[in-house]
All heavy atoms as a GROMACS GRO file, in nm:
protein
  602
    1MET      N    1   5.174   2.102   8.704
    1MET     CA    2   5.033   2.080   8.680
    1MET      C    3   4.989   2.152   8.556
    1MET      O    4   5.037   2.257   8.523
    1MET     CB    5   4.953   2.135   8.799
    1MET     CG    6   4.960   2.044   8.916
    1MET     SD    7   4.797   2.035   8.980
    1MET     CE    8   4.803   2.086   9.138
    2SER      N    9   4.893   2.095   8.488
    2SER     CA   10   4.842   2.159   8.367
    2SER      C   11   4.732   2.257   8.404
    2SER      O   12   4.668   2.247   8.507
    2SER     CB   13   4.790   2.052   8.269
    2SER     OG   14   4.655   2.031   8.283
    3GLY      N   15   4.705   2.349   8.316
    3GLY     CA   16   4.602   2.451   8.342
    3GLY      C   17   4.467   2.408   8.288
    3GLY      O   18   4.378   2.491   8.280
    4GLY      N   19   4.449   2.281   8.251
    4GLY     CA   20   4.320   2.234   8.196
    4GLY      C   21   4.213   2.228   8.302
    4GLY      O   22   4.238   2.205   8.419
    5ALA      N   23   4.089   2.246   8.258
    5ALA     CA   24   3.977   2.241   8.351
    5ALA      C   25   3.932   2.096   8.367
    5ALA      O   26   3.942   2.017   8.277
    5ALA     CB   27   3.861   2.324   8.295
    6VAL      N   28   3.883   2.068   8.484
    6VAL     CA   29   3.829   1.936   8.512
    6VAL      C   30   3.677   1.950   8.524
    6VAL      O   31   3.628   2.037   8.595
    6VAL     CB   32   3.888   1.878   8.645
    6VAL    CG1   33   3.822   1.747   8.678
    6VAL    CG2   34   4.035   1.864   8.634
    7GLU      N   35   3.607   1.864   8.454
    7GLU     CA   36   3.462   1.871   8.456
    7GLU      C   37   3.407   1.759   8.544
    7GLU      O   38   3.442   1.643   8.525
    7GLU     CB   39   3.408   1.856   8.313
    7GLU     CG   40   3.258   1.868   8.303
    7GLU     CD   41   3.209   1.854   8.162
    7GLU    OE1   42   3.280   1.897   8.069
    7GLU    OE2   43   3.101   1.799   8.144
    8ALA      N   44   3.324   1.794   8.637
    8ALA     CA   45   3.262   1.693   8.724
    8ALA      C   46   3.125   1.657   8.666
    8ALA      O   47   3.050   1.745   8.628
    8ALA     CB   48   3.244   1.747   8.865
    9ARG      N   49   3.101   1.529   8.655
    9ARG     CA   50   2.971   1.483   8.603
    9ARG      C   51   2.903   1.399   8.709
    9ARG      O   52   2.963   1.312   8.770
    9ARG     CB   53   2.988   1.400   8.478
    9ARG     CG   54   3.037   1.484   8.363
    9ARG     CD   55   3.040   1.402   8.238
    9ARG     NE   56   3.098   1.482   8.130
    9ARG     CZ   57   3.098   1.449   8.006
    9ARG    NH1   58   3.046   1.336   7.968
    9ARG    NH2   59   3.149   1.526   7.913
   10THR      N   60   2.776   1.424   8.725
   10THR     CA   61   2.696   1.344   8.816
   10THR      C   62   2.602   1.258   8.735
   10THR      O   63   2.531   1.310   8.649
   10THR     CB   64   2.615   1.435   8.910
   10THR    OG1   65   2.702   1.523   8.976
   10THR    CG2   66   2.538   1.353   9.011
   11THR      N   67   2.605   1.130   8.758
   11THR     CA   68   2.515   1.038   8.686
   11THR      C   69   2.400   1.001   8.778
   11THR      O   70   2.421   0.957   8.890
   11THR     CB   71   2.592   0.910   8.646
   11THR    OG1   72   2.705   0.946   8.569
   11THR    CG2   73   2.503   0.818   8.565
   12VAL      N   74   2.279   1.022   8.728
   12VAL     CA   75   2.161   0.987   8.804
   12VAL      C   76   2.110   0.854   8.750
   12VAL      O   77   2.088   0.840   8.630
   12VAL     CB   78   2.053   1.097   8.789
   12VAL    CG1   79   1.924   1.056   8.862
   12VAL    CG2   80   2.103   1.229   8.842
   13ALA      N   81   2.093   0.760   8.837
   13ALA     CA   82   2.045   0.627   8.795
   13ALA      C   83   1.895   0.636   8.761
   13ALA      O   84   1.819   0.698   8.832
   13ALA     CB   85   2.066   0.528   8.907
   14ALA      N   86   1.858   0.574   8.648
   14ALA     CA   87   1.719   0.573   8.609
   14ALA      C   88   1.641   0.480   8.701
   14ALA      O   89   1.686   0.372   8.735
   14ALA     CB   90   1.707   0.528   8.465
   15VAL      N   91   1.523   0.523   8.738
   15VAL     CA   92   1.432   0.446   8.822
   15VAL      C   93   1.297   0.442   8.751
   15VAL      O   94   1.250   0.544   8.701
   15VAL     CB   95   1.418   0.506   8.963
   15VAL    CG1   96   1.319   0.430   9.047
   15VAL    CG2   97   1.553   0.509   9.033
   16PHE      N   98   1.236   0.325   8.747
   16PHE     CA   99   1.108   0.309   8.675
   16PHE      C  100   1.002   0.262   8.771
   16PHE      O  101   1.025   0.178   8.856
   16PHE     CB  102   1.124   0.202   8.563
   16PHE     CG  103   1.228   0.243   8.463
   16PHE    CD1  104   1.359   0.201   8.476
   16PHE    CD2  105   1.195   0.322   8.356
   16PHE    CE1  106   1.455   0.236   8.381
   16PHE    CE2  107   1.289   0.359   8.262
   16PHE     CZ  108   1.420   0.316   8.274
   17LYS      N  109   0.881   0.318   8.757
   17LYS     CA  110   0.768   0.274   8.837
   17LYS      C  111   0.710   0.149   8.772
   17LYS      O  112   0.699   0.141   8.650
   17LYS     CB  113   0.660   0.382   8.844
   17LYS     CG  114   0.704   0.501   8.926
   17LYS     CD  115   0.592   0.600   8.939
   17LYS     CE  116   0.640   0.717   9.023
   17LYS     NZ  117   0.533   0.812   9.050
   18ALA      N  118   0.675   0.053   8.855
   18ALA     CA  119   0.619  -0.072   8.804
   18ALA      C  120   0.516  -0.124   8.903
   18ALA      O  121   0.507  -0.078   9.018
   18ALA     CB  122   0.730  -0.176   8.786
   19ALA      N  123   0.437  -0.219   8.856
   19ALA     CA  124   0.336  -0.281   8.942
   19ALA      C  125   0.329  -0.430   8.913
   19ALA      O  126   0.354  -0.474   8.802
   19ALA     CB  127   0.199  -0.215   8.916
   20CYS      N  128   0.294  -0.505   9.014
   20CYS     CA  129   0.281  -0.651   9.001
   20CYS      C  130   0.134  -0.686   8.983
   20CYS      O  131   0.051  -0.651   9.068
   20CYS     CB  132   0.337  -0.720   9.124
   20CYS     SG  133   0.317  -0.898   9.120
   21PRO      N  134   0.101  -0.757   8.875
   21PRO     CA  135  -0.038  -0.798   8.857
   21PRO      C  136  -0.083  -0.906   8.955
   21PRO      O  137  -0.201  -0.924   8.977
   21PRO     CB  138  -0.042  -0.848   8.712
   21PRO     CG  139   0.097  -0.889   8.683
   21PRO     CD  140   0.187  -0.799   8.766
   22ASP      N  141   0.014  -0.975   9.014
   22ASP     CA  142  -0.018  -1.083   9.108
   22ASP      C  143  -0.055  -1.033   9.245
   22ASP      O  144  -0.165  -1.057   9.295
   22ASP     CB  145   0.103  -1.179   9.112
   22ASP     CG  146   0.061  -1.317   9.157
   22ASP    OD1  147  -0.028  -1.377   9.091
   22ASP    OD2  148   0.117  -1.365   9.256
   23CYS      N  149   0.036  -0.959   9.309
   23CYS     CA  150   0.010  -0.911   9.445
   23CYS      C  151  -0.039  -0.766   9.448
   23CYS      O  152  -0.071  -0.712   9.552
   23CYS     CB  153   0.136  -0.923   9.531
   23CYS     SG  154   0.267  -0.804   9.493
   24ARG      N  155  -0.041  -0.703   9.330
   24ARG     CA  156  -0.085  -0.563   9.311
   24ARG      C  157   0.003  -0.462   9.381
   24ARG      O  158  -0.039  -0.349   9.408
   24ARG     CB  159  -0.230  -0.547   9.352
   24ARG     CG  160  -0.326  -0.633   9.275
   24ARG     CD  161  -0.469  -0.598   9.301
   24ARG     NE  162  -0.559  -0.693   9.240
   24ARG     CZ  163  -0.606  -0.679   9.115
   24ARG    NH1  164  -0.569  -0.576   9.043
   24ARG    NH2  165  -0.688  -0.767   9.066
   25GLY      N  166   0.125  -0.501   9.411
   25GLY     CA  167   0.221  -0.410   9.470
   25GLY      C  168   0.269  -0.305   9.368
   25GLY      O  169   0.282  -0.336   9.250
   26CYS      N  170   0.294  -0.185   9.414
   26CYS     CA  171   0.352  -0.078   9.331
   26CYS      C  172   0.485  -0.042   9.390
   26CYS      O  173   0.499  -0.029   9.512
   26CYS     CB  174   0.261   0.044   9.329
   26CYS     SG  175   0.104   0.013   9.245
   27PHE      N  176   0.584  -0.022   9.305
   27PHE     CA  177   0.721   0.001   9.352
   27PHE      C  178   0.803   0.067   9.244
   27PHE      O  179   0.757   0.086   9.132
   27PHE     CB  180   0.785  -0.132   9.394
   27PHE     CG  181   0.746  -0.247   9.305
   27PHE    CD1  182   0.810  -0.266   9.184
   27PHE    CD2  183   0.642  -0.331   9.339
   27PHE    CE1  184   0.772  -0.369   9.098
   27PHE    CE2  185   0.604  -0.434   9.253
   27PHE     CZ  186   0.669  -0.454   9.134
   28GLU      N  187   0.925   0.103   9.278
   28GLU     CA  188   1.021   0.157   9.182
   28GLU      C  189   1.134   0.058   9.164
   28GLU      O  190   1.179  -0.003   9.261
   28GLU     CB  191   1.074   0.291   9.233
   28GLU     CG  192   0.968   0.399   9.234
   28GLU     CD  193   1.021   0.534   9.277
   28GLU    OE1  194   1.131   0.541   9.338
   28GLU    OE2  195   0.953   0.634   9.250
   29LEU      N  196   1.178   0.043   9.039
   29LEU     CA  197   1.287  -0.049   9.007
   29LEU      C  198   1.400   0.025   8.937
   29LEU      O  199   1.374   0.110   8.851
   29LEU     CB  200   1.237  -0.161   8.915
   29LEU     CG  201   1.130  -0.257   8.972
   29LEU    CD1  202   1.078  -0.346   8.861
   29LEU    CD2  203   1.190  -0.339   9.085
   30ALA      N  204   1.521  -0.012   8.970
   30ALA     CA  205   1.637   0.043   8.899
   30ALA      C  206   1.646  -0.024   8.764
   30ALA      O  207   1.591  -0.134   8.742
   30ALA     CB  208   1.764   0.014   8.980
   31ALA      N  209   1.715   0.036   8.669
   31ALA     CA  210   1.729  -0.018   8.535
   31ALA      C  211   1.784  -0.162   8.537
   31ALA      O  212   1.741  -0.244   8.456
   31ALA     CB  213   1.820   0.072   8.450
   32GLY      N  214   1.870  -0.191   8.630
   32GLY     CA  215   1.930  -0.325   8.636
   32GLY      C  216   1.834  -0.435   8.677
   32GLY      O  217   1.861  -0.552   8.659
   33ALA      N  218   1.717  -0.397   8.731
   33ALA     CA  219   1.617  -0.496   8.773
   33ALA      C  220   1.521  -0.532   8.661
   33ALA      O  221   1.438  -0.622   8.678
   33ALA     CB  222   1.539  -0.443   8.894
   34LEU      N  223   1.532  -0.465   8.548
   34LEU     CA  224   1.444  -0.488   8.435
   34LEU      C  225   1.518  -0.547   8.319
   34LEU      O  226   1.637  -0.525   8.302
   34LEU     CB  227   1.381  -0.354   8.390
   34LEU     CG  228   1.288  -0.287   8.489
   34LEU    CD1  229   1.289  -0.137   8.470
   34LEU    CD2  230   1.146  -0.340   8.474
   35ARG      N  231   1.447  -0.620   8.234
   35ARG     CA  232   1.500  -0.673   8.109
   35ARG      C  233   1.400  -0.640   8.000
   35ARG      O  234   1.282  -0.648   8.020
   35ARG     CB  235   1.520  -0.826   8.114
   35ARG     CG  236   1.617  -0.872   8.218
   35ARG     CD  237   1.762  -0.836   8.177
   35ARG     NE  238   1.857  -0.873   8.278
   35ARG     CZ  239   1.904  -0.790   8.369
   35ARG    NH1  240   1.866  -0.666   8.374
   35ARG    NH2  241   1.994  -0.831   8.458
   36LEU      N  242   1.452  -0.604   7.884
   36LEU     CA  243   1.368  -0.571   7.769
   36LEU      C  244   1.399  -0.665   7.655
   36LEU      O  245   1.517  -0.685   7.622
   36LEU     CB  246   1.393  -0.426   7.728
   36LEU     CG  247   1.324  -0.376   7.600
   36LEU    CD1  248   1.174  -0.375   7.615
   36LEU    CD2  249   1.374  -0.235   7.567
   37ALA      N  250   1.297  -0.725   7.597
   37ALA     CA  251   1.313  -0.811   7.479
   37ALA      C  252   1.240  -0.746   7.362
   37ALA      O  253   1.122  -0.713   7.374
   37ALA     CB  254   1.257  -0.949   7.506
   38ILE      N  255   1.313  -0.724   7.254
   38ILE     CA  256   1.251  -0.660   7.135
   38ILE      C  257   1.240  -0.765   7.025
   38ILE      O  258   1.343  -0.816   6.978
   38ILE     CB  259   1.334  -0.539   7.089
   38ILE    CG1  260   1.341  -0.436   7.201
   38ILE    CG2  261   1.274  -0.480   6.961
   38ILE    CD1  262   1.429  -0.318   7.170
   39GLY      N  263   1.120  -0.796   6.988
   39GLY     CA  264   1.092  -0.895   6.885
   39GLY      C  265   1.049  -0.830   6.755
   39GLY      O  266   1.052  -0.708   6.740
   40ALA      N  267   1.006  -0.914   6.663
   40ALA     CA  268   0.964  -0.866   6.530
   40ALA      C  269   0.827  -0.800   6.531
   40ALA      O  270   0.794  -0.729   6.438
   40ALA     CB  271   0.963  -0.984   6.433
   41SER      N  272   0.748  -0.822   6.638
   41SER     CA  273   0.616  -0.764   6.643
   41SER      C  274   0.586  -0.717   6.785
   41SER      O  275   0.662  -0.743   6.877
   41SER     CB  276   0.511  -0.866   6.600
   41SER     OG  277   0.496  -0.964   6.700
   42HIS      N  278   0.470  -0.653   6.799
   42HIS     CA  279   0.430  -0.607   6.933
   42HIS      C  280   0.404  -0.725   7.026
   42HIS      O  281   0.418  -0.713   7.147
   42HIS     CB  282   0.307  -0.516   6.925
   42HIS     CG  283   0.180  -0.586   6.886
   42HIS    ND1  284   0.150  -0.619   6.756
   42HIS    CD2  285   0.079  -0.634   6.961
   42HIS    CE1  286   0.035  -0.682   6.752
   42HIS    NE2  287  -0.014  -0.693   6.876
   43ARG      N  288   0.369  -0.840   6.970
   43ARG     CA  289   0.344  -0.959   7.053
   43ARG      C  290   0.471  -1.018   7.111
   43ARG      O  291   0.467  -1.089   7.211
   43ARG     CB  292   0.272  -1.065   6.970
   43ARG     CG  293   0.135  -1.018   6.924
   43ARG     CD  294   0.079  -1.115   6.827
   43ARG     NE  295  -0.033  -1.183   6.893
   43ARG     CZ  296  -0.094  -1.284   6.841
   43ARG    NH1  297  -0.056  -1.334   6.725
   43ARG    NH2  298  -0.195  -1.339   6.904
   44THR      N  299   0.584  -0.990   7.048
   44THR     CA  300   0.711  -1.047   7.095
   44THR      C  301   0.804  -0.941   7.154
   44THR      O  302   0.923  -0.965   7.171
   44THR     CB  303   0.784  -1.123   6.980
   44THR    OG1  304   0.802  -1.034   6.872
   44THR    CG2  305   0.704  -1.244   6.937
   45THR      N  306   0.750  -0.825   7.181
   45THR     CA  307   0.826  -0.718   7.246
   45THR      C  308   0.768  -0.696   7.385
   45THR      O  309   0.651  -0.667   7.399
   45THR     CB  310   0.821  -0.589   7.162
   45THR    OG1  311   0.875  -0.613   7.033
   45THR    CG2  312   0.901  -0.478   7.228
   46PHE      N  313   0.854  -0.716   7.487
   46PHE     CA  314   0.806  -0.709   7.625
   46PHE      C  315   0.919  -0.673   7.719
   46PHE      O  316   1.037  -0.679   7.683
   46PHE     CB  317   0.746  -0.845   7.665
   46PHE     CG  318   0.843  -0.960   7.658
   46PHE    CD1  319   0.920  -0.993   7.768
   46PHE    CD2  320   0.860  -1.033   7.541
   46PHE    CE1  321   1.012  -1.098   7.761
   46PHE    CE2  322   0.949  -1.136   7.533
   46PHE     CZ  323   1.026  -1.169   7.643
   47TYR      N  324   0.882  -0.635   7.841
   47TYR     CA  325   0.982  -0.618   7.946
   47TYR      C  326   0.945  -0.709   8.060
   47TYR      O  327   0.830  -0.752   8.075
   47TYR     CB  328   0.995  -0.473   7.988
   47TYR     CG  329   0.873  -0.413   8.057
   47TYR    CD1  330   0.867  -0.403   8.196
   47TYR    CD2  331   0.768  -0.362   7.983
   47TYR    CE1  332   0.757  -0.346   8.258
   47TYR    CE2  333   0.658  -0.306   8.043
   47TYR     CZ  334   0.653  -0.297   8.181
   47TYR     OH  335   0.544  -0.240   8.243
   48SER      N  336   1.045  -0.743   8.141
   48SER     CA  337   1.019  -0.835   8.252
   48SER      C  338   1.102  -0.795   8.374
   48SER      O  339   1.200  -0.726   8.364
   48SER     CB  340   1.051  -0.978   8.208
   48SER     OG  341   1.187  -0.990   8.174
   49PHE      N  342   1.052  -0.840   8.487
   49PHE     CA  343   1.121  -0.817   8.615
   49PHE      C  344   1.064  -0.916   8.717
   49PHE      O  345   0.963  -0.983   8.691
   49PHE     CB  346   1.100  -0.675   8.663
   49PHE     CG  347   0.955  -0.634   8.681
   49PHE    CD1  348   0.890  -0.651   8.802
   49PHE    CD2  349   0.885  -0.576   8.575
   49PHE    CE1  350   0.757  -0.615   8.819
   49PHE    CE2  351   0.752  -0.539   8.590
   49PHE     CZ  352   0.689  -0.559   8.712
   50THR      N  353   1.129  -0.926   8.829
   50THR     CA  354   1.079  -1.007   8.940
   50THR      C  355   1.022  -0.912   9.044
   50THR      O  356   1.088  -0.817   9.084
   50THR     CB  357   1.191  -1.092   9.002
   50THR    OG1  358   1.243  -1.179   8.899
   50THR    CG2  359   1.141  -1.175   9.117
   51CYS      N  360   0.898  -0.939   9.086
   51CYS     CA  361   0.835  -0.852   9.186
   51CYS      C  362   0.912  -0.855   9.315
   51CYS      O  363   0.937  -0.964   9.370
   51CYS     CB  364   0.691  -0.897   9.210
   51CYS     SG  365   0.609  -0.803   9.341
   52PRO      N  366   0.956  -0.738   9.365
   52PRO     CA  367   1.032  -0.737   9.489
   52PRO      C  368   0.945  -0.766   9.612
   52PRO      O  369   0.997  -0.801   9.717
   52PRO     CB  370   1.087  -0.593   9.494
   52PRO     CG  371   0.998  -0.514   9.408
   52PRO     CD  372   0.944  -0.606   9.304
   53ASP      N  373   0.813  -0.757   9.597
   53ASP     CA  374   0.724  -0.783   9.711
   53ASP      C  375   0.689  -0.932   9.725
   53ASP      O  376   0.696  -0.987   9.834
   53ASP     CB  377   0.594  -0.703   9.696
   53ASP     CG  378   0.616  -0.553   9.713
   53ASP    OD1  379   0.725  -0.511   9.762
   53ASP    OD2  380   0.527  -0.475   9.675
   54CYS      N  381   0.652  -0.998   9.614
   54CYS     CA  382   0.609  -1.136   9.626
   54CYS      C  383   0.700  -1.237   9.553
   54CYS      O  384   0.681  -1.357   9.562
   54CYS     CB  385   0.464  -1.150   9.575
   54CYS     SG  386   0.445  -1.130   9.396
   55GLY      N  387   0.798  -1.188   9.476
   55GLY     CA  388   0.893  -1.276   9.410
   55GLY      C  389   0.847  -1.339   9.281
   55GLY      O  390   0.919  -1.421   9.224
   56VAL      N  391   0.730  -1.302   9.232
   56VAL     CA  392   0.676  -1.359   9.109
   56VAL      C  393   0.742  -1.295   8.988
   56VAL      O  394   0.760  -1.173   8.982
   56VAL     CB  395   0.523  -1.336   9.105
   56VAL    CG1  396   0.465  -1.371   8.967
   56VAL    CG2  397   0.454  -1.417   9.210
   57PRO      N  398   0.781  -1.376   8.887
   57PRO     CA  399   0.833  -1.318   8.762
   57PRO      C  400   0.718  -1.252   8.687
   57PRO      O  401   0.610  -1.309   8.673
   57PRO     CB  402   0.889  -1.436   8.686
   57PRO     CG  403   0.844  -1.559   8.755
   57PRO     CD  404   0.786  -1.520   8.887
   58VAL      N  405   0.741  -1.128   8.640
   58VAL     CA  406   0.637  -1.051   8.569
   58VAL      C  407   0.686  -1.021   8.429
   58VAL      O  408   0.801  -0.983   8.408
   58VAL     CB  409   0.607  -0.920   8.645
   58VAL    CG1  410   0.506  -0.836   8.570
   58VAL    CG2  411   0.561  -0.946   8.788
   59ARG      N  412   0.596  -1.036   8.333
   59ARG     CA  413   0.626  -1.006   8.193
   59ARG      C  414   0.511  -0.920   8.141
   59ARG      O  415   0.394  -0.958   8.152
   59ARG     CB  416   0.637  -1.135   8.113
   59ARG     CG  417   0.661  -1.114   7.966
   59ARG     CD  418   0.684  -1.248   7.903
   59ARG     NE  419   0.661  -1.240   7.760
   59ARG     CZ  420   0.696  -1.334   7.673
   59ARG    NH1  421   0.754  -1.442   7.715
   59ARG    NH2  422   0.670  -1.318   7.547
   60LYS      N  423   0.547  -0.801   8.083
   60LYS     CA  424   0.446  -0.709   8.034
   60LYS      C  425   0.480  -0.665   7.894
   60LYS      O  426   0.600  -0.651   7.860
   60LYS     CB  427   0.437  -0.588   8.125
   60LYS     CG  428   0.384  -0.619   8.265
   60LYS     CD  429   0.358  -0.494   8.342
   60LYS     CE  430   0.289  -0.524   8.474
   60LYS     NZ  431   0.249  -0.404   8.543
   61PRO      N  432   0.380  -0.638   7.809
   61PRO     CA  433   0.406  -0.591   7.674
   61PRO      C  434   0.471  -0.455   7.675
   61PRO      O  435   0.446  -0.374   7.766
   61PRO     CB  436   0.267  -0.585   7.610
   61PRO     CG  437   0.170  -0.588   7.721
   61PRO     CD  438   0.238  -0.650   7.839
   62ALA      N  439   0.555  -0.428   7.575
   62ALA     CA  440   0.624  -0.298   7.567
   62ALA      C  441   0.597  -0.237   7.429
   62ALA      O  442   0.646  -0.288   7.329
   62ALA     CB  443   0.773  -0.315   7.588
   63GLY      N  444   0.521  -0.129   7.429
   63GLY     CA  445   0.497  -0.055   7.306
   63GLY      C  446   0.617   0.035   7.276
   63GLY      O  447   0.716   0.036   7.350
   64GLU      N  448   0.605   0.110   7.168
   64GLU     CA  449   0.717   0.196   7.124
   64GLU      C  450   0.767   0.291   7.234
   64GLU      O  451   0.885   0.306   7.253
   64GLU     CB  452   0.675   0.280   7.004
   64GLU     CG  453   0.691   0.209   6.872
   64GLU     CD  454   0.658   0.300   6.755
   64GLU    OE1  455   0.701   0.417   6.753
   64GLU    OE2  456   0.586   0.255   6.665
   65ARG      N  457   0.674   0.356   7.303
   65ARG     CA  458   0.711   0.453   7.405
   65ARG      C  459   0.783   0.388   7.522
   65ARG      O  460   0.884   0.438   7.573
   65ARG     CB  461   0.588   0.528   7.455
   65ARG     CG  462   0.615   0.633   7.556
   65ARG     CD  463   0.690   0.751   7.497
   65ARG     NE  464   0.714   0.849   7.600
   65ARG     CZ  465   0.828   0.912   7.617
   65ARG    NH1  466   0.930   0.889   7.535
   65ARG    NH2  467   0.845   0.999   7.712
   66ILE      N  468   0.736   0.271   7.564
   66ILE     CA  469   0.801   0.198   7.672
   66ILE      C  470   0.942   0.154   7.631
   66ILE      O  471   1.037   0.170   7.708
   66ILE     CB  472   0.718   0.075   7.714
   66ILE    CG1  473   0.579   0.114   7.765
   66ILE    CG2  474   0.792  -0.011   7.816
   66ILE    CD1  475   0.579   0.190   7.896
   67VAL      N  476   0.955   0.106   7.508
   67VAL     CA  477   1.087   0.064   7.457
   67VAL      C  478   1.182   0.185   7.459
   67VAL      O  479   1.297   0.174   7.505
   67VAL     CB  480   1.075   0.007   7.314
   67VAL    CG1  481   1.212  -0.010   7.250
   67VAL    CG2  482   1.003  -0.127   7.317
   68GLU      N  483   1.132   0.300   7.415
   68GLU     CA  484   1.211   0.422   7.417
   68GLU      C  485   1.259   0.459   7.556
   68GLU      O  486   1.377   0.488   7.578
   68GLU     CB  487   1.125   0.537   7.363
   68GLU     CG  488   1.182   0.619   7.251
   68GLU     CD  489   1.081   0.722   7.205
   68GLU    OE1  490   1.070   0.827   7.274
   68GLU    OE2  491   1.014   0.696   7.104
   69LEU      N  492   1.168   0.458   7.650
   69LEU     CA  493   1.201   0.495   7.788
   69LEU      C  494   1.300   0.396   7.852
   69LEU      O  495   1.396   0.436   7.917
   69LEU     CB  496   1.074   0.501   7.874
   69LEU     CG  497   0.979   0.615   7.842
   69LEU    CD1  498   0.846   0.594   7.916
   69LEU    CD2  499   1.040   0.748   7.883
   70LEU      N  500   1.274   0.268   7.832
   70LEU     CA  501   1.360   0.167   7.892
   70LEU      C  502   1.502   0.167   7.834
   70LEU      O  503   1.601   0.160   7.905
   70LEU     CB  504   1.297   0.027   7.882
   70LEU     CG  505   1.168   0.008   7.962
   70LEU    CD1  506   1.113  -0.130   7.938
   70LEU    CD2  507   1.186   0.036   8.109
   71THR      N  508   1.510   0.175   7.700
   71THR     CA  509   1.643   0.176   7.637
   71THR      C  510   1.717   0.304   7.674
   71THR      O  511   1.837   0.302   7.701
   71THR     CB  512   1.638   0.160   7.484
   71THR    OG1  513   1.553   0.258   7.431
   71THR    CG2  514   1.589   0.023   7.446
   72GLY      N  515   1.646   0.417   7.677
   72GLY     CA  516   1.709   0.543   7.716
   72GLY      C  517   1.752   0.545   7.862
   72GLY      O  518   1.845   0.616   7.898
   73GLY      N  519   1.688   0.464   7.946
   73GLY     CA  520   1.720   0.457   8.087
   73GLY      C  521   1.825   0.352   8.122
   73GLY      O  522   1.854   0.328   8.237
   74GLY      N  523   1.878   0.284   8.018
   74GLY     CA  524   1.986   0.191   8.043
   74GLY      C  525   1.943   0.049   8.075
   74GLY      O  526   2.023  -0.030   8.125
   75VAL      N  527   1.818   0.012   8.045
   75VAL     CA  528   1.772  -0.124   8.071
   75VAL      C  529   1.838  -0.218   7.971
   75VAL      O  530   1.848  -0.190   7.851
   75VAL     CB  531   1.619  -0.132   8.060
   75VAL    CG1  532   1.570  -0.275   8.065
   75VAL    CG2  533   1.555  -0.051   8.173
   76SER      N  534   1.880  -0.332   8.019
   76SER     CA  535   1.944  -0.436   7.936
   76SER      C  536   1.844  -0.483   7.831
   76SER      O  537   1.730  -0.515   7.862
   76SER     CB  538   1.979  -0.553   8.028
   76SER     OG  539   2.096  -0.612   7.991
   77THR      N  540   1.888  -0.488   7.705
   77THR     CA  541   1.798  -0.518   7.594
   77THR      C  542   1.848  -0.641   7.518
   77THR      O  543   1.966  -0.655   7.488
   77THR     CB  544   1.792  -0.399   7.496
   77THR    OG1  545   1.748  -0.284   7.570
   77THR    CG2  546   1.696  -0.425   7.384
   78LEU      N  547   1.751  -0.727   7.485
   78LEU     CA  548   1.778  -0.846   7.405
   78LEU      C  549   1.695  -0.834   7.278
   78LEU      O  550   1.576  -0.815   7.283
   78LEU     CB  551   1.736  -0.973   7.483
   78LEU     CG  552   1.740  -1.105   7.408
   78LEU    CD1  553   1.884  -1.141   7.371
   78LEU    CD2  554   1.676  -1.213   7.491
   79ARG      N  555   1.761  -0.844   7.164
   79ARG     CA  556   1.688  -0.839   7.036
   79ARG      C  557   1.661  -0.983   6.992
   79ARG      O  558   1.753  -1.062   6.974
   79ARG     CB  559   1.771  -0.766   6.930
   79ARG     CG  560   1.790  -0.621   6.971
   79ARG     CD  561   1.807  -0.533   6.851
   79ARG     NE  562   1.825  -0.395   6.895
   79ARG     CZ  563   1.725  -0.305   6.901
   79ARG    NH1  564   1.606  -0.339   6.865
   79ARG    NH2  565   1.749  -0.183   6.940
   80LEU      N  566   1.534  -1.013   6.974
   80LEU     CA  567   1.492  -1.148   6.935
   80LEU      C  568   1.485  -1.153   6.782
   80LEU      O  569   1.436  -1.061   6.717
   80LEU     CB  570   1.355  -1.180   6.992
   80LEU     CG  571   1.340  -1.168   7.142
   80LEU    CD1  572   1.198  -1.190   7.184
   80LEU    CD2  573   1.434  -1.263   7.214
   81HIS      N  574   1.536  -1.261   6.724
   81HIS     CA  575   1.535  -1.277   6.579
   81HIS      C  576   1.447  -1.397   6.546
   81HIS      O  577   1.456  -1.501   6.611
   81HIS     CB  578   1.675  -1.304   6.526
   81HIS     CG  579   1.769  -1.190   6.551
   81HIS    ND1  580   1.768  -1.075   6.474
   81HIS    CD2  581   1.863  -1.171   6.644
   81HIS    CE1  582   1.859  -0.992   6.520
   81HIS    NE2  583   1.920  -1.048   6.625
   82SER      N  584   1.365  -1.382   6.444
   82SER     CA  585   1.282  -1.495   6.402
   82SER      C  586   1.357  -1.576   6.298
   82SER      O  587   1.434  -1.521   6.219
   82SER     CB  588   1.150  -1.448   6.347
   82SER     OG  589   1.172  -1.366   6.231
   83SER      N  590   1.339  -1.707   6.300
   83SER     CA  591   1.406  -1.788   6.200
   83SER      C  592   1.319  -1.790   6.074
   83SER      O  593   1.200  -1.806   6.080
   83SER     CB  594   1.429  -1.930   6.253
   83SER     OG  595   1.305  -1.984   6.300
   84VAL      N  596   1.384  -1.774   5.962
   84VAL     CA  597   1.311  -1.764   5.833
   84VAL      C  598   1.325  -1.892   5.759
   84VAL      O  599   1.418  -1.962   5.760
   84VAL     CB  600   1.365  -1.646   5.750
   84VAL    CG1  601   1.289  -1.638   5.619
   84VAL    CG2  602   1.356  -1.520   5.828
   0.00000   0.00000   0.00000
């Protein structure tokens, strides 16, 4: 056996608080339940998820801080490109 040290790492899954504008439910979602789309402007940058309470698809605008939090938390990101 080698005398090297083994380091144990614990990974904590990111959880985000969200609300549904349709049923007004408040809940926590894992990073895998959210999607982030980053466009060329604030109008085309948003995050989306399906409400776990009523099943409605929800789309909300994402400012710089939200983008930072979601990308840092491992949310799947799609970069939108405009055609020139």
